[in-house]
C-alpha positions as CSV (number, residue, x, y, z in Angstrom):
1,M,0.1,-0.3,0.0
2,K,1.5,3.6,-1.1
3,T,1.5,6.2,1.7
4,Q,0.3,9.6,1.2
5,F,3.6,10.6,0.7
6,E,3.8,7.9,-2.9
7,E,1.0,9.3,-4.2
8,L,1.9,12.7,-3.6
9,M,5.3,12.6,-5.4
10,H,3.3,10.2,-8.3
11,G,0.7,13.1,-8.7
12,L,3.5,15.4,-9.3
13,D,5.7,13.0,-11.3
14,D,1.8,13.2,-14.0
15,V,2.2,16.8,-13.1
16,E,5.6,17.1,-14.7
17,S,5.4,14.7,-17.9
18,F,2.3,16.6,-18.9
19,L,3.7,20.4,-18.9
20,S,6.7,18.4,-20.4
21,G,4.4,18.2,-23.5
22,E,3.4,14.0,-22.5
23,K,-0.3,14.5,-23.1
24,E,-1.1,10.3,-23.4
25,G,-2.7,9.4,-20.6
26,F,-4.2,12.6,-19.1
27,K,-7.7,13.5,-19.5
28,V,-9.8,16.9,-19.3
29,H,-13.1,16.6,-17.3
30,V,-15.1,19.3,-18.9
31,P,-18.6,19.9,-16.4
32,K,-21.9,18.8,-17.2
33,R,-23.3,21.6,-16.3
34,V,-22.2,25.1,-16.3
35,D,-24.2,28.5,-15.6
36,V,-24.4,30.9,-17.8
37,K,-26.3,32.9,-15.9
38,S,-23.9,33.7,-13.2
39,I,-20.2,33.7,-15.1
40,R,-22.4,37.0,-17.1
41,N,-23.6,38.5,-13.9
42,K,-19.9,37.7,-12.3
43,L,-18.5,40.7,-15.2
44,R,-21.5,42.9,-14.8
45,M,-22.2,42.2,-18.7
46,T,-25.3,42.3,-21.0
47,Q,-26.6,39.0,-22.6
48,A,-25.6,41.2,-25.2
49,R,-22.8,42.5,-24.2
50,F,-21.4,39.3,-23.4
51,S,-22.2,38.1,-26.8
52,D,-19.7,40.7,-28.3
53,V,-16.7,40.6,-26.5
54,F,-17.3,36.4,-25.9
55,G,-18.6,35.3,-29.4
56,F,-21.2,33.9,-28.7
57,S,-24.9,34.4,-30.2
58,L,-27.0,36.5,-28.5
59,D,-29.8,33.7,-29.2
60,A,-27.7,31.0,-28.0
61,I,-27.2,33.0,-24.4
62,K,-30.6,33.6,-24.2
63,H,-31.6,29.8,-24.9
64,W,-29.0,29.1,-22.3
65,E,-29.8,31.3,-19.9
66,G,-33.7,29.8,-20.4
67,G,-33.1,26.4,-19.9
68,R,-34.3,25.5,-23.1
69,R,-30.9,24.8,-24.4
70,T,-27.8,22.8,-22.7
71,P,-24.3,24.5,-24.7
72,E,-22.0,22.1,-26.2
73,A,-19.1,20.4,-24.9
74,P,-16.4,23.1,-26.1
75,A,-19.0,26.3,-25.6
76,R,-18.9,24.9,-21.8
77,T,-15.0,24.9,-21.2
78,L,-15.2,28.5,-22.6
79,L,-17.4,29.3,-20.3
80,T,-15.6,27.6,-18.5
81,V,-11.8,28.8,-18.2
82,I,-14.3,32.3,-18.9
83,D,-16.0,31.7,-15.3
84,K,-12.0,30.6,-13.6
85,N,-10.0,33.6,-15.7
86,P,-11.8,36.1,-18.5
87,A,-8.7,38.0,-18.9
88,A,-7.1,35.3,-20.8
89,V,-9.8,34.9,-22.9
90,L,-9.7,38.9,-23.7
91,T,-6.6,39.0,-24.0
92,A,-6.9,35.8,-26.4
93,L,-9.4,36.8,-28.4
94,Q,-8.9,40.4,-28.8
95,P,-6.4,40.0,-32.1
96,V,-9.2,37.9,-33.4
97,A,-12.0,40.9,-32.5
98,F,-9.1,43.5,-34.1
99,A,-8.9,40.7,-36.5
100,A,-13.2,40.3,-37.8
101,A,-13.9,44.6,-37.6
102,A,-11.2,45.4,-39.5
103,G,-12.4,47.5,-41.7
104,S,-15.4,48.0,-40.4
105,S,-16.9,51.6,-39.0
106,K,-18.3,49.3,-36.1
107,V,-14.9,48.8,-34.9
108,H,-15.3,50.9,-31.6
109,N,-18.7,48.4,-30.6
110,V,-15.7,45.3,-30.3
111,R,-12.6,46.9,-29.9
112,L,-11.2,45.7,-26.1
113,K,-8.5,48.3,-25.1
114,T,-8.7,48.1,-22.0
115,I,-8.6,44.6,-19.2
116,K,-8.7,45.9,-15.7
117,K,-9.4,43.7,-12.8
118,K,-11.4,43.9,-10.5
119,T,-11.4,41.8,-6.2
120,T,-14.3,40.5,-5.6
121,R,-15.7,39.3,-2.1
122,S,-14.7,36.3,-2.2
123,G,-11.3,37.1,-3.9
124,Q,-11.4,35.8,-7.2
125,Y,-10.6,38.2,-9.7
126,V,-12.8,39.4,-11.9
127,A,-12.0,40.9,-15.3
128,R,-14.3,43.8,-17.4
129,A,-13.1,44.7,-20.5
130,S,-14.2,48.2,-21.7
131,Q,-15.4,49.6,-25.2
132,H,-13.7,52.5,-26.4
133,G,-15.2,55.4,-25.0
134,D,-16.8,53.3,-22.2
135,R,-16.4,54.3,-18.6
136,S,-18.6,52.5,-16.5
137,H,-15.3,50.4,-15.3
138,R,-14.6,54.0,-13.0
């Protein structure tokens, strides 16, 4: 029987293997359910704003929040990352938002000019993307 220390060391070996590029034998666990409305509210975004910033269709958000549909696994994965680290998603999507808006007169509607972190009472970080000229984050 393994001791707790041996189990812990084995787990650390697994982490080291994964981080060094070894992917076989590791499985990602995607949550079966995500609370889209809670995630959106935590970021203090309207449905339309959440749709624009993260690339979901407005109808999908309405259906998910209304319980008429459930997000598929890729959407649940992205929503989970948005919930845990919205700044990372915003940073990753920022170039996409600029490229999508290139040549459009509505660039200011999708531009992620700043990412401001605010600390919630629970100590988690909440990121807010502000549109060009948006002063609501002050």
